[in-house]
TILUM-966098 format. One record per residue (C-alpha): x, y, z. Coordinates in steps of 0.001 Angstrom, whole numbers. Layout:
{xx: X	yy: Y	zz: Z}
...
***
This chain:
{xx: -21429	yy: -22807	zz: -56174}
{xx: -20869	yy: -25880	zz: -57517}
{xx: -19495	yy: -26328	zz: -61443}
{xx: -19334	yy: -29657	zz: -63109}
{xx: -19768	yy: -31185	zz: -66340}
{xx: -23025	yy: -32808	zz: -68151}
{xx: -21011	yy: -34733	zz: -70997}
{xx: -19390	yy: -31752	zz: -71989}
{xx: -21830	yy: -29248	zz: -70911}
{xx: -20712	yy: -27101	zz: -67938}
{xx: -23510	yy: -26516	zz: -65306}
{xx: -23286	yy: -24002	zz: -62659}
{xx: -25283	yy: -24683	zz: -59618}
{xx: -25707	yy: -21484	zz: -57045}
{xx: -29079	yy: -22485	zz: -54876}
{xx: -29707	yy: -26174	zz: -55749}
{xx: -31161	yy: -28214	zz: -52425}
{xx: -28040	yy: -30230	zz: -51551}
{xx: -30589	yy: -33363	zz: -50761}
{xx: -31009	yy: -33626	zz: -54428}
{xx: -29459	yy: -36745	zz: -55664}
{xx: -28288	yy: -37432	zz: -59442}
{xx: -30886	yy: -39236	zz: -60282}
{xx: -33625	yy: -36969	zz: -59578}
{xx: -31722	yy: -33575	zz: -60664}
{xx: -31487	yy: -35556	zz: -64082}
{xx: -34406	yy: -36498	zz: -64455}
{xx: -36579	yy: -33199	zz: -62793}
{xx: -33982	yy: -30408	zz: -63547}
{xx: -32266	yy: -31515	zz: -66596}
{xx: -34832	yy: -33753	zz: -68403}
{xx: -32523	yy: -36780	zz: -68966}
{xx: -34911	yy: -40032	zz: -68027}
{xx: -33091	yy: -42269	zz: -69498}
{xx: -31759	yy: -42759	zz: -66374}
{xx: -33896	yy: -45236	zz: -64181}
{xx: -35302	yy: -45166	zz: -60395}
{xx: -35943	yy: -49270	zz: -59403}
{xx: -35128	yy: -49224	zz: -55765}
{xx: -33600	yy: -45936	zz: -54926}
{xx: -31280	yy: -47756	zz: -52314}
{xx: -28533	yy: -48928	zz: -54317}
{xx: -29795	yy: -52536	zz: -54881}
{xx: -30768	yy: -52683	zz: -58720}
{xx: -28542	yy: -50599	zz: -60635}
{xx: -31293	yy: -48846	zz: -63050}
{xx: -30225	yy: -45677	zz: -62165}
{xx: -26381	yy: -46431	zz: -63058}
{xx: -24250	yy: -43754	zz: -64512}
{xx: -20854	yy: -43097	zz: -65430}
{xx: -18672	yy: -40398	zz: -63395}
{xx: -15069	yy: -38975	zz: -64886}
{xx: -12437	yy: -37311	zz: -62938}
{xx: -9332	yy: -36383	zz: -63564}
{xx: -6219	yy: -38919	zz: -63416}
{xx: -3329	yy: -36899	zz: -64336}
{xx: -3853	yy: -36166	zz: -67697}
{xx: -6506	yy: -38621	zz: -68359}
{xx: -9885	yy: -39040	zz: -67289}
{xx: -10760	yy: -42331	zz: -64827}
{xx: -14447	yy: -43448	zz: -66020}
{xx: -16446	yy: -44976	zz: -62437}
{xx: -19890	yy: -46424	zz: -62207}
{xx: -22071	yy: -44803	zz: -59712}
{xx: -25741	yy: -45015	zz: -58146}
{xx: -27343	yy: -41880	zz: -59290}
{xx: -30160	yy: -42677	zz: -56539}
{xx: -27629	yy: -42363	zz: -53630}
{xx: -25338	yy: -39867	zz: -54878}
{xx: -26309	yy: -35813	zz: -53925}
{xx: -25476	yy: -33360	zz: -56584}
{xx: -22981	yy: -31434	zz: -54600}
{xx: -20460	yy: -34347	zz: -55252}
{xx: -20336	yy: -34046	zz: -58441}
{xx: -18326	yy: -30626	zz: -57844}
{xx: -15867	yy: -30653	zz: -60599}
{xx: -16173	yy: -33832	zz: -62071}
{xx: -18086	yy: -35147	zz: -65359}
{xx: -21236	yy: -36554	zz: -65468}
{xx: -22046	yy: -39143	zz: -68086}
{xx: -25572	yy: -40394	zz: -69181}
{xx: -26895	yy: -43119	zz: -70993}
{xx: -28303	yy: -39886	zz: -73449}
{xx: -24656	yy: -39360	zz: -74059}
{xx: -23532	yy: -42126	zz: -75549}
{xx: -25461	yy: -42280	zz: -79100}
{xx: -23306	yy: -39711	zz: -81232}
{xx: -23810	yy: -38490	zz: -84879}
{xx: -27050	yy: -40717	zz: -84900}
{xx: -24922	yy: -44119	zz: -84198}
{xx: -25618	yy: -45761	zz: -81283}
{xx: -22349	yy: -46567	zz: -78819}
{xx: -20448	yy: -49931	zz: -79389}
{xx: -21821	yy: -51226	zz: -76099}
{xx: -25364	yy: -49992	zz: -77082}
{xx: -25072	yy: -51894	zz: -80444}
{xx: -24008	yy: -54675	zz: -78409}
{xx: -27252	yy: -55015	zz: -76353}
{xx: -28901	yy: -54881	zz: -78978}
{xx: -27209	yy: -57393	zz: -81530}
{xx: -26854	yy: -59810	zz: -78443}
{xx: -30214	yy: -59543	zz: -77294}
{xx: -29610	yy: -58362	zz: -74096}
{xx: -32658	yy: -56212	zz: -72975}
{xx: -36407	yy: -57413	zz: -72745}
{xx: -38454	yy: -54911	zz: -71204}
{xx: -36055	yy: -52452	zz: -71621}
{xx: -36498	yy: -50738	zz: -67869}
{xx: -33034	yy: -52056	zz: -66432}
{xx: -30793	yy: -51435	zz: -69799}
{xx: -29676	yy: -48002	zz: -69366}
{xx: -27969	yy: -49131	zz: -66194}
{xx: -26746	yy: -52051	zz: -67630}
{xx: -25414	yy: -50013	zz: -70835}
{xx: -23394	yy: -47539	zz: -68312}
{xx: -22085	yy: -50449	zz: -66666}
{xx: -20995	yy: -52272	zz: -69820}
{xx: -19768	yy: -48405	zz: -70817}
{xx: -17294	yy: -48287	zz: -68006}
{xx: -16420	yy: -51953	zz: -68467}
{xx: -15112	yy: -51125	zz: -71965}
{xx: -13568	yy: -48007	zz: -70913}
{xx: -11098	yy: -49858	zz: -68041}
{xx: -10513	yy: -53000	zz: -69954}
{xx: -8059	yy: -53952	zz: -72616}
{xx: -9937	yy: -57021	zz: -73640}
{xx: -12848	yy: -59366	zz: -72073}
{xx: -12219	yy: -60953	zz: -68784}
{xx: -15145	yy: -62839	zz: -67380}
{xx: -14369	yy: -62251	zz: -63820}
{xx: -14046	yy: -58375	zz: -64442}
{xx: -17177	yy: -58383	zz: -66751}
{xx: -19373	yy: -60658	zz: -63544}
{xx: -17809	yy: -57763	zz: -60940}
{xx: -19057	yy: -55304	zz: -63575}
{xx: -22361	yy: -55926	zz: -63532}
{xx: -23140	yy: -57883	zz: -60134}
{xx: -24886	yy: -54321	zz: -59416}
{xx: -27169	yy: -54155	zz: -62040}
{xx: -30284	yy: -56305	zz: -61776}
{xx: -32298	yy: -57533	zz: -64469}
{xx: -35959	yy: -59207	zz: -63461}
{xx: -36750	yy: -60260	zz: -67268}
{xx: -34212	yy: -62362	zz: -68602}
{xx: -31011	yy: -64432	zz: -67778}
{xx: -27646	yy: -62949	zz: -68013}
{xx: -26259	yy: -64813	zz: -71093}
{xx: -26876	yy: -62272	zz: -73745}
{xx: -25658	yy: -59425	zz: -71557}
{xx: -22581	yy: -61202	zz: -70777}
{xx: -21890	yy: -62260	zz: -74625}
{xx: -22798	yy: -58548	zz: -74899}
{xx: -20112	yy: -57299	zz: -72592}
{xx: -17830	yy: -59887	zz: -74334}
{xx: -18427	yy: -58100	zz: -77988}
{xx: -18111	yy: -54508	zz: -76877}
{xx: -14389	yy: -55431	zz: -75105}
{xx: -13437	yy: -57636	zz: -77943}
{xx: -14576	yy: -55616	zz: -80684}
{xx: -13735	yy: -52123	zz: -78901}
{xx: -13295	yy: -48950	zz: -80738}
{xx: -12661	yy: -45563	zz: -80091}
{xx: -15566	yy: -43076	zz: -79515}
{xx: -16368	yy: -39481	zz: -79001}
{xx: -15024	yy: -39573	zz: -75266}
{xx: -11242	yy: -40861	zz: -76574}
{xx: -11239	yy: -38366	zz: -79176}
{xx: -12449	yy: -35899	zz: -76702}
{xx: -10333	yy: -36819	zz: -74108}
{xx: -7780	yy: -33628	zz: -74187}
{xx: -10714	yy: -31459	zz: -74409}
{xx: -12176	yy: -32817	zz: -71299}
{xx: -8787	yy: -32815	zz: -69269}
{xx: -8448	yy: -29178	zz: -69959}
{xx: -12220	yy: -28564	zz: -69218}
{xx: -12142	yy: -30711	zz: -65819}
{xx: -8608	yy: -28629	zz: -64897}
{xx: -10057	yy: -25294	zz: -65286}
{xx: -13203	yy: -26202	zz: -62722}
{xx: -11164	yy: -28483	zz: -60313}
{xx: -11799	yy: -27071	zz: -56793}
{xx: -9443	yy: -24422	zz: -55386}
{xx: -11331	yy: -23666	zz: -52132}
{xx: -13823	yy: -24405	zz: -50341}
{xx: -17231	yy: -24454	zz: -51989}
{xx: -20931	yy: -24145	zz: -50734}
{xx: -24093	yy: -25519	zz: -52589}
{xx: -26942	yy: -23296	zz: -50245}
{xx: -30513	yy: -23359	zz: -51362}
{xx: -31493	yy: -21031	zz: -48390}
{xx: -32300	yy: -23435	zz: -45737}
{xx: -30368	yy: -26193	zz: -46407}
{xx: -26356	yy: -26205	zz: -47345}
{xx: -23250	yy: -28559	zz: -48340}
{xx: -19980	yy: -27474	zz: -47530}
{xx: -17055	yy: -28738	zz: -49569}
{xx: -13623	yy: -28136	zz: -47895}
{xx: -10265	yy: -29074	zz: -49684}
{xx: -7957	yy: -29475	zz: -46604}
{xx: -8281	yy: -31416	zz: -43019}
{xx: -7963	yy: -28407	zz: -41508}
{xx: -10711	yy: -26795	zz: -42942}
{xx: -12948	yy: -29419	zz: -42601}
{xx: -11856	yy: -29627	zz: -38844}
{xx: -12577	yy: -25783	zz: -38388}
{xx: -16399	yy: -25980	zz: -40213}
{xx: -17083	yy: -29167	zz: -38359}
{xx: -16588	yy: -26986	zz: -35307}
{xx: -18574	yy: -24125	zz: -36566}
{xx: -21342	yy: -26568	zz: -37493}
{xx: -21157	yy: -29907	zz: -35251}
{xx: -24793	yy: -30551	zz: -36349}
{xx: -23669	yy: -31382	zz: -39612}
{xx: -23639	yy: -34695	zz: -41367}
{xx: -20367	yy: -35786	zz: -42767}
{xx: -20913	yy: -36722	zz: -46470}
{xx: -18381	yy: -38868	zz: -48029}
{xx: -19560	yy: -42110	zz: -50325}
{xx: -23128	yy: -41171	zz: -49110}
{xx: -24347	yy: -44620	zz: -49686}
{xx: -25769	yy: -44907	zz: -46512}
{xx: -26308	yy: -41161	zz: -45667}
{xx: -28455	yy: -41083	zz: -48667}
{xx: -30748	yy: -43454	zz: -47547}
{xx: -32150	yy: -41129	zz: -44947}
{xx: -33676	yy: -39124	zz: -48069}
{xx: -34576	yy: -41678	zz: -50496}
{xx: -35766	yy: -44308	zz: -48033}
{xx: -37124	yy: -42293	zz: -44698}
{xx: -37750	yy: -38932	zz: -46707}
{xx: -36001	yy: -37012	zz: -44132}
{xx: -33879	yy: -33907	zz: -44764}
{xx: -30422	yy: -32749	zz: -44215}
{xx: -29891	yy: -29527	zz: -43231}
{xx: -26248	yy: -29292	zz: -43371}
{xx: -23930	yy: -31272	zz: -44796}
{xx: -19877	yy: -31658	zz: -45191}
{xx: -18685	yy: -33292	zz: -48223}
{xx: -15422	yy: -34547	zz: -47712}
{xx: -14499	yy: -36055	zz: -51035}
{xx: -12337	yy: -33235	zz: -52258}
{xx: -9898	yy: -33717	zz: -49264}
{xx: -6832	yy: -35697	zz: -50787}
{xx: -5329	yy: -35889	zz: -47947}
{xx: -7860	yy: -38108	zz: -46394}
{xx: -8420	yy: -40261	zz: -50102}
{xx: -4783	yy: -41575	zz: -49864}
{xx: -3368	yy: -44932	zz: -49167}
{xx: 174	yy: -44990	zz: -47628}
{xx: 2132	yy: -48131	zz: -47339}
{xx: 5132	yy: -48267	zz: -44633}
{xx: 6886	yy: -50929	zz: -43047}
{xx: 4972	yy: -51096	zz: -40198}
{xx: 1104	yy: -50340	zz: -41122}
{xx: -1303	yy: -49133	zz: -44005}
{xx: -2813	yy: -45969	zz: -43553}
{xx: -5985	yy: -45470	zz: -45474}
{xx: -7633	yy: -42272	zz: -45551}
{xx: -11046	yy: -41958	zz: -44264}
{xx: -12625	yy: -40911	zz: -47568}
{xx: -10720	yy: -43484	zz: -49878}
{xx: -13018	yy: -45625	zz: -51984}
{xx: -13666	yy: -49046	zz: -50929}
{xx: -12156	yy: -49628	zz: -54578}
{xx: -9040	yy: -47764	zz: -54096}
{xx: -8505	yy: -49548	zz: -50531}
{xx: -8305	yy: -52942	zz: -52509}
{xx: -4876	yy: -53385	zz: -53591}
{xx: -3162	yy: -52381	zz: -50633}
{xx: -5027	yy: -54577	zz: -48201}
{xx: -5289	yy: -57331	zz: -50592}
{xx: -1633	yy: -57371	zz: -50930}
{xx: -1090	yy: -58308	zz: -46922}
{xx: -4156	yy: -59650	zz: -46563}
{xx: -5693	yy: -61710	zz: -49605}
{xx: -9396	yy: -62727	zz: -47587}
{xx: -9683	yy: -58883	zz: -46912}
{xx: -9334	yy: -58550	zz: -50832}
{xx: -11805	yy: -60993	zz: -51178}
{xx: -14381	yy: -59886	zz: -48879}
{xx: -13734	yy: -56270	zz: -50277}
{xx: -15092	yy: -58134	zz: -53785}
{xx: -18046	yy: -58889	zz: -52221}
{xx: -19117	yy: -55702	zz: -50419}
{xx: -22264	yy: -54919	zz: -52295}
{xx: -21510	yy: -53839	zz: -55520}
{xx: -18875	yy: -52115	zz: -58063}
{xx: -21127	yy: -49247	zz: -58154}
{xx: -21202	yy: -48753	zz: -54469}
{xx: -17215	yy: -49723	zz: -53902}
{xx: -16679	yy: -46844	zz: -56466}
{xx: -18441	yy: -44678	zz: -53880}
{xx: -18678	yy: -45969	zz: -50434}
{xx: -15626	yy: -45307	zz: -48180}
{xx: -13565	yy: -47386	zz: -45415}
{xx: -14295	yy: -44985	zz: -43022}
{xx: -17786	yy: -44632	zz: -43645}
{xx: -18455	yy: -48221	zz: -43292}
{xx: -16596	yy: -47629	zz: -39865}
{xx: -18539	yy: -44377	zz: -38820}
{xx: -22038	yy: -45458	zz: -39091}
{xx: -21024	yy: -48404	zz: -37159}
{xx: -23735	yy: -50824	zz: -38390}
{xx: -23585	yy: -54329	zz: -36473}
{xx: -23139	yy: -55764	zz: -39923}
{xx: -20527	yy: -53425	zz: -41662}
{xx: -18403	yy: -56002	zz: -43112}
{xx: -14861	yy: -54293	zz: -42743}
{xx: -14993	yy: -53642	zz: -38951}
{xx: -14855	yy: -57306	zz: -38092}
{xx: -11686	yy: -57917	zz: -40245}
{xx: -10168	yy: -54437	zz: -38656}
{xx: -10817	yy: -55534	zz: -35226}
{xx: -9181	yy: -59229	zz: -35747}
{xx: -5966	yy: -57270	zz: -37514}
{xx: -5846	yy: -54616	zz: -34689}
{xx: -6118	yy: -51774	zz: -36495}
{xx: -6527	yy: -47900	zz: -35130}
{xx: -8680	yy: -45210	zz: -36274}
{xx: -7171	yy: -41570	zz: -35562}
{xx: -9994	yy: -38933	zz: -34857}
{xx: -9603	yy: -35071	zz: -35097}
{xx: -11476	yy: -32649	zz: -33582}
{xx: -10384	yy: -28878	zz: -33942}
{xx: -6425	yy: -28880	zz: -33824}
{xx: -6635	yy: -32112	zz: -31525}
{xx: -5930	yy: -35428	zz: -32385}
{xx: -6210	yy: -38878	zz: -30991}
{xx: -5551	yy: -42570	zz: -31670}
{xx: -8149	yy: -45189	zz: -30620}
{xx: -7929	yy: -49110	zz: -31481}
{xx: -10971	yy: -50010	zz: -33611}
{xx: -12960	yy: -52181	zz: -31349}
{xx: -12952	yy: -49484	zz: -28648}
{xx: -15068	yy: -46877	zz: -30982}
{xx: -18150	yy: -49156	zz: -30914}
{xx: -19589	yy: -48924	zz: -27561}
{xx: -23691	yy: -49752	zz: -28255}
{xx: -25984	yy: -50192	zz: -31180}
{xx: -25219	yy: -46882	zz: -33106}
{xx: -23551	yy: -45592	zz: -30369}
{xx: -19755	yy: -44840	zz: -30530}
{xx: -16531	yy: -42610	zz: -28778}
{xx: -16519	yy: -40295	zz: -31547}
{xx: -16935	yy: -36748	zz: -29765}
{xx: -19207	yy: -33764	zz: -30639}
{xx: -17515	yy: -32332	zz: -33787}
{xx: -14529	yy: -35277	zz: -34334}
{xx: -14177	yy: -37279	zz: -37388}
{xx: -12347	yy: -40266	zz: -38491}
{xx: -9113	yy: -38861	zz: -40187}
{xx: -7543	yy: -42335	zz: -41026}
{xx: -7459	yy: -45941	zz: -40471}
{xx: -3952	yy: -47805	zz: -39137}
{xx: -4020	yy: -51397	zz: -40232}
{xx: -593	yy: -53653	zz: -39161}
{xx: 1377	yy: -54977	zz: -41697}
{xx: 961	yy: -58704	zz: -42127}
{xx: 3673	yy: -60718	zz: -39975}
{xx: 5157	yy: -63940	zz: -41452}
{xx: 3656	yy: -66284	zz: -38546}
{xx: 518	yy: -64537	zz: -38748}
{xx: -2581	yy: -66542	zz: -40261}
{xx: -5727	yy: -64593	zz: -41128}
{xx: -8703	yy: -65335	zz: -42887}
{xx: -12159	yy: -63601	zz: -43209}
{xx: -15802	yy: -65151	zz: -44184}
{xx: -18724	yy: -63674	zz: -45083}
{xx: -22082	yy: -65466	zz: -44990}
{xx: -24956	yy: -63980	zz: -46765}
{xx: -27912	yy: -65332	zz: -48914}
{xx: -26465	yy: -64445	zz: -52092}
{xx: -23058	yy: -64232	zz: -53114}
{xx: -22878	yy: -60519	zz: -54649}
{xx: -24635	yy: -57594	zz: -53702}
{xx: -25862	yy: -58725	zz: -50447}
{xx: -25750	yy: -57853	zz: -46642}
{xx: -23923	yy: -60168	zz: -43955}
{xx: -25872	yy: -62572	zz: -41716}
{xx: -22377	yy: -63068	zz: -40092}
{xx: -18940	yy: -61784	zz: -40635}
{xx: -16243	yy: -63736	zz: -38984}
{xx: -12421	yy: -63069	zz: -38971}
{xx: -9257	yy: -64603	zz: -37348}
{xx: -6164	yy: -63723	zz: -37003}
{xx: -4058	yy: -66329	zz: -35276}
{xx: -397	yy: -66833	zz: -34652}
{xx: 617	yy: -70655	zz: -33840}
{xx: 4199	yy: -71845	zz: -33229}
{xx: 5297	yy: -75241	zz: -32700}
{xx: 1392	yy: -76712	zz: -32513}
{xx: 422	yy: -73675	zz: -29810}
{xx: -1562	yy: -70644	zz: -30079}
{xx: 320	yy: -68225	zz: -29079}
{xx: -2116	yy: -65616	zz: -29740}
{xx: -5682	yy: -64935	zz: -31026}
{xx: -7816	yy: -62109	zz: -32105}
{xx: -11255	yy: -63279	zz: -33199}
{xx: -14049	yy: -61170	zz: -34467}
{xx: -17951	yy: -61167	zz: -35802}
{xx: -20427	yy: -59161	zz: -37122}
{xx: -24051	yy: -59794	zz: -37193}
{xx: -23486	yy: -61518	zz: -33790}
{xx: -24116	yy: -58585	zz: -31510}
{xx: -25574	yy: -54951	zz: -31169}
{xx: -21748	yy: -54063	zz: -32361}
{xx: -19020	yy: -55880	zz: -34329}
{xx: -17420	yy: -57231	zz: -31441}
{xx: -14482	yy: -59265	zz: -30397}
{xx: -14915	yy: -62966	zz: -29089}
{xx: -13204	yy: -62998	zz: -25541}
{xx: -13843	yy: -66272	zz: -24308}
{xx: -13509	yy: -67813	zz: -27613}
{xx: -9693	yy: -66227	zz: -27481}
{xx: -9194	yy: -67234	zz: -24075}
{xx: -10111	yy: -70778	zz: -25146}
{xx: -7614	yy: -71149	zz: -27900}
{xx: -4563	yy: -68708	zz: -26121}
{xx: -1820	yy: -70846	zz: -25126}
{xx: -3422	yy: -74169	zz: -26049}
{xx: -2360	yy: -76963	zz: -28173}
{xx: -3717	yy: -76225	zz: -31962}
{xx: -5970	yy: -79426	zz: -31803}
{xx: -9670	yy: -80172	zz: -32505}
{xx: -10658	yy: -80505	zz: -28978}
{xx: -9401	yy: -77199	zz: -28306}
{xx: -11100	yy: -75756	zz: -31324}
{xx: -14276	yy: -77357	zz: -29944}
{xx: -14406	yy: -75843	zz: -26477}
{xx: -13438	yy: -72601	zz: -28145}
{xx: -16456	yy: -73254	zz: -30150}
{xx: -18626	yy: -73626	zz: -27491}
{xx: -17102	yy: -70764	zz: -25736}
{xx: -18672	yy: -68459	zz: -28589}
{xx: -21954	yy: -69382	zz: -26795}
{xx: -21027	yy: -67176	zz: -23737}
{xx: -19401	yy: -64265	zz: -26194}
{xx: -22319	yy: -63801	zz: -28357}
{xx: -26208	yy: -63776	zz: -27769}
{xx: -27294	yy: -62958	zz: -31288}
{xx: -30654	yy: -62171	zz: -32365}
{xx: -32995	yy: -63326	zz: -34921}
{xx: -34037	yy: -61461	zz: -37842}
{xx: -35125	yy: -61767	zz: -41649}
{xx: -31452	yy: -62785	zz: -42824}
{xx: -31150	yy: -65354	zz: -40111}
{xx: -32288	yy: -67139	zz: -36902}
{xx: -30120	yy: -66711	zz: -33834}
{xx: -29661	yy: -70360	zz: -33766}
{xx: -28594	yy: -70484	zz: -37147}
{xx: -26066	yy: -67230	zz: -36082}
{xx: -24497	yy: -69104	zz: -33535}
{xx: -23854	yy: -72461	zz: -35285}
{xx: -22562	yy: -70276	zz: -38138}
{xx: -19760	yy: -68755	zz: -36077}
{xx: -19048	yy: -71881	zz: -34855}
{xx: -18891	yy: -73403	zz: -37990}
{xx: -16348	yy: -70893	zz: -39587}
{xx: -13816	yy: -71426	zz: -37054}
{xx: -14098	yy: -75328	zz: -37332}
{xx: -13454	yy: -73981	zz: -41426}
{xx: -10955	yy: -72052	zz: -40133}
{xx: -8844	yy: -74951	zz: -38385}
{xx: -9235	yy: -77383	zz: -41493}
{xx: -7992	yy: -74433	zz: -43619}
{xx: -4962	yy: -74171	zz: -41038}
{xx: -4515	yy: -77916	zz: -40880}
{xx: -4753	yy: -78638	zz: -44621}
{xx: -4785	yy: -75423	zz: -46805}
{xx: -3965	yy: -77914	zz: -49906}
{xx: -7173	yy: -79696	zz: -50159}
{xx: -9545	yy: -77137	zz: -47891}
{xx: -12191	yy: -75024	zz: -49637}
{xx: -10961	yy: -71179	zz: -49628}
{xx: -14170	yy: -70179	zz: -51340}
{xx: -15921	yy: -67870	zz: -48951}
{xx: -18540	yy: -69231	zz: -47305}
{xx: -22401	yy: -68200	zz: -48459}
{xx: -25923	yy: -69825	zz: -48012}
***
């Protein structure tokens, strides 16, 4: 049984198919058709909803793609849809702003934009152009330019007024506390089930008993098996209620990030030590995806074009793996064996990611090359981590995504740099060595020749930035 709030209404589901997405639940089970399906892959934002979760004595609101969210992940939370915004016959201020600023044409994408604006308004104290662009980057409109929608965001944020959600917040907090998970829950439709443990130990036991289960964290990749490939997932284990796996602990030596931590919750700690990591996270898909997708999931799905693994490899990060009562720590570069093949054993899961803290003499840069700036997958992702003292490269860690079947270190390139003077001719030798490290493939994102040239040019870019940071362009490369 799972319980959640649909706006203020308590919903209890005993036998619902756990493969049902929030989008289909809204449209087919409760008759709320305002939330639209545009792509069923988290790319367009037409299905955007807002989920409220307890944050102390307040409710924290976040946007999600309902097409990639399984209903089981709503357990203990509040779901808000576009139908819930109008109150006592009056449009919500974000809806009125869209009307006043002519932000809608055909209207199909409008509910998703409205929900993104609603969350933006809730989480802001005024209008900020950068925050607005981030909030709306995951919403696509195929009719109009975005200027009137940005105007609507400015009006909604500058003329922010208390609404029914503010006045009911205390009651909502009480309701959420009353349905907060207190033991392992299960959503079971007979032939399919999803288990929802609360502790790491419970997860280890449940996974050991059900090694065929698929682990569900954010689900932004896993859900595609249902929505795009029309497969059924007989057994899932949702890890989003395990608080120990959602923590970010910063010590003098490391940043430890629980594997179930949402990407948007990783940003502050990583950006403080490694600004380029933070910059790349801002370009990781969309805000809806970052609010839901996890760092552990980005590693666990072993995609060769995952954005985080090359950076973590270059930083010498490790992952803590657990199986039953046994734990082990593995350098992240050793986790990836071949395309979609990892060192993870049966019923073993990633518990946390351990990132070394920045050292004063360490130079770290990361670059993502994609066909568009926002909400796109890498053609090439590069990370460089060098220590240069007295003009000599003392240590070099270079890693790429999109250049091989796995995210991978560039061993020959590192060897060409290590112990050599930090001069242009050495950089050119290291660029040539990249052809020994990688034989990239051609696909619809980039040709193999383009990928190799881009990888070499990013190393040259890194060198120029290191030599003259005051004049080098620090905008992340994209095409």
